[in-house]
C-alpha positions in Angstrom: -13.2 42.6 -39.7 -16.4 41.4 -38.1 -17.4 40.7 -34.5 -19.6 37.8 -35.5 -19.8 35.1 -38.2 -21.0 36.4 -41.6 -24.6 35.7 -42.5 -24.8 33.0 -45.2 -26.8 34.7 -47.9 -27.6 32.9 -51.2 -24.8 34.9 -52.9 -22.2 33.9 -50.4 -23.2 30.3 -50.5 -23.0 30.4 -54.3 -19.5 31.8 -54.0 -18.5 28.9 -51.7 -19.9 26.2 -54.0 -19.1 27.7 -57.4 -15.9 29.8 -57.0 -13.8 28.4 -54.1 -15.1 24.8 -54.1 -12.8 21.8 -54.9 -15.8 19.4 -55.0 -15.0 16.7 -57.6 -17.4 15.6 -60.2 -18.4 12.3 -58.4 -19.1 14.2 -55.2 -21.2 16.6 -57.1 -23.0 13.8 -58.8 -23.7 12.0 -55.5 -24.9 15.2 -53.9 -27.3 15.8 -56.8 -28.7 12.3 -56.5 -29.1 12.6 -52.8 -30.9 15.9 -53.2 -33.8 14.1 -54.9 -34.4 11.9 -51.8 -37.1 12.7 -49.2 -34.3 12.5 -46.6 -32.0 14.9 -48.5 -31.7 17.2 -45.5 -29.4 14.5 -43.9 -26.7 15.3 -46.4 -23.7 17.4 -45.3 -22.9 20.6 -47.3 -20.2 20.6 -49.9 -18.1 23.2 -48.1 -18.2 21.0 -45.0 -17.0 18.0 -46.9 -14.1 20.1 -48.2 -13.3 21.4 -44.7 -13.3 17.8 -43.4 -10.8 16.8 -46.1 -8.5 19.5 -45.0 -8.8 18.4 -41.3 -8.0 14.8 -42.2 -5.0 16.0 -44.2 -3.8 18.3 -41.5 -3.7 15.6 -38.8 -2.3 13.1 -41.3 -5.1 10.6 -40.6 -4.7 7.0 -41.6 -7.5 5.3 -39.7 -10.9 7.0 -39.4 -14.4 6.3 -38.1 -17.7 7.4 -39.6 -20.9 7.0 -37.5 -23.8 7.5 -39.8 -23.1 7.0 -43.6 -26.4 7.9 -45.3 -25.6 7.9 -49.1 -21.9 8.1 -48.5 -20.9 11.7 -49.4 -18.8 12.4 -46.2 -17.1 9.0 -46.4 -16.3 9.6 -50.0 -14.9 13.0 -49.3 -12.7 11.7 -46.4 -11.6 8.6 -48.4 -10.4 10.8 -51.2 -8.3 12.8 -48.7 -6.7 9.7 -47.1 -3.5 8.2 -48.3 -3.6 4.9 -50.3 -3.3 2.8 -47.2 -6.0 4.8 -45.3 -9.0 3.1 -43.9 -12.5 4.1 -42.8 -14.7 2.0 -40.5 -18.1 3.2 -41.6 -21.2 2.5 -39.4 -24.8 2.6 -40.5 -28.0 0.6 -40.2 -29.5 1.1 -43.7 -28.7 -1.2 -46.6 -30.8 0.9 -48.9 -29.0 4.2 -48.4 -25.6 2.6 -48.3 -26.2 0.9 -51.6 -26.0 4.3 -53.2 -22.8 5.0 -51.1 -21.1 1.8 -52.3 -21.9 2.6 -55.9 -20.1 5.9 -55.7 -17.2 4.5 -53.6 -16.6 1.9 -56.4 -16.8 4.6 -59.1 -14.3 6.7 -57.3 -11.9 3.8 -56.7 -11.9 4.1 -52.9 -14.2 1.2 -52.0 -11.1 -0.7 -50.7 -10.5 2.0 -48.1 -14.0 1.7 -46.6 -15.1 -1.0 -44.2 -18.9 -0.7 -44.1 -20.4 -2.3 -41.1 -24.2 -2.5 -41.0 -25.8 -2.7 -37.6 -26.1 -0.6 -34.4 -23.1 1.7 -34.3 -22.7 1.4 -30.5 -22.2 -2.4 -30.9 -19.7 -1.9 -33.7 -17.7 0.6 -31.6 -17.9 -1.7 -28.6 -16.6 -4.6 -30.7 -13.7 -2.4 -31.8 -12.8 -1.6 -28.2 -13.2 -5.3 -27.3 -10.7 -6.2 -30.0 -8.1 -3.9 -28.5 -8.5 -1.0 -31.0 -8.5 1.8 -28.3 -6.2 4.6 -29.2 -5.7 3.5 -32.8 -7.9 5.8 -34.8 -7.0 9.4 -36.0 -10.4 10.9 -36.8 -14.1 10.2 -36.2 -17.1 11.8 -37.8 -20.4 11.5 -35.9 -23.6 12.1 -37.9 -26.3 9.7 -36.9 -29.2 9.5 -34.4 -28.9 12.5 -32.1 -30.1 10.8 -28.9 -27.1 8.5 -29.1 -24.5 11.2 -29.8 -23.1 11.1 -26.3 -22.7 7.3 -26.5 -20.9 7.7 -29.8 -18.7 10.5 -28.5 -17.5 8.6 -25.4 -16.6 5.5 -27.5 -15.0 7.5 -30.2 -12.9 9.3 -27.6 -11.6 5.9 -26.4 -10.9 4.7 -29.9 -8.9 7.9 -30.9 -5.2 8.3 -30.3 -4.0 11.4 -28.4 -4.2 14.3 -30.9 -7.0 12.6 -32.8 -10.0 14.6 -33.8 -13.8 14.0 -33.4 -16.1 16.0 -35.7 -19.8 16.1 -34.6 -22.3 17.2 -37.2 -25.6 19.2 -36.6 -24.1 20.9 -33.5 -26.2 24.0 -34.2 -29.3 22.0 -35.3 -30.8 24.8 -37.5 -30.3 27.2 -34.5 -32.6 25.2 -32.2 -29.8 24.6 -29.7 -30.0 28.3 -28.9 -33.8 28.4 -28.6 -34.9 27.7 -25.1 -38.4 26.9 -26.3 -37.1 23.8 -28.2 -37.3 20.9 -25.8 -37.6 17.9 -28.2 -35.3 15.0 -27.5 -32.9 15.6 -30.4 -32.3 19.3 -29.5 -31.9 18.5 -25.8 -29.3 15.8 -26.6 -27.3 18.1 -28.9 -27.4 21.0 -26.5 -26.2 18.7 -23.7 -23.3 17.3 -25.7 -22.2 20.7 -26.9 -22.0 21.8 -23.2 -20.3 18.6 -22.2 -17.6 18.9 -24.9 -17.0 22.6 -24.1 -16.3 21.7 -20.5 -14.5 18.4 -21.2 -10.9 18.7 -20.0 -10.1 15.6 -22.0 -10.3 17.6 -25.3 -9.6 20.9 -26.9 -12.9 22.2 -28.3 -14.4 24.5 -31.0 -17.8 24.7 -32.6 -17.5 25.9 -36.2 -20.6 27.4 -37.8 -20.2 25.5 -41.1 -23.1 23.6 -42.6 -25.4 22.9 -39.7 -22.6 23.4 -37.2 -19.6 21.2 -36.8 -18.3 20.6 -33.2 -14.6 19.7 -33.1 -13.0 17.9 -30.2 -9.3 17.1 -30.2 -8.2 14.4 -27.8 -5.5 15.6 -25.4 
């Protein structure tokens, strides 16, 4: 038993990725290709992808949102966990990065589950709300520009059904949220949203120290 979360040593991380990982070959291939990009740090960790697959299965998700696609690893992981009729509305602004994503979605046979919408995510979410989609989604994953996280959170909360789950990536931000000397805009935005979610009586909340920190808010 431990009074605090175990330190993630190289040996423990290797155990997670090599021994108790269910990462499929296409996910592994996509992760390797992404690792060669200058923006590779934007990729979620494999154990986080596996954890999100479990969450999606636990809540029996059918309709999900993804805000920030990058090269498509998280969307691929979630799509593989969804039932055949499952759908993801995936929001991003980059055609370049999402070309990689679309290639792997096609290879995995899940492209039909993923509705990729290129453009500002706030506009996409507002369009969904205007079309009467409030309360119709089961799960939302937020992993995009940090300054807009609160805007995404509020809209995702409206779009989720009661019992639906929001997962917010980078909630620990390499530990900077706990460093009072860090006052850059991204850190301030993440710190503020963490505090907001913790005190938000509309949700049940937990911040899980997996990957770069995954904040979970379940709509009441």
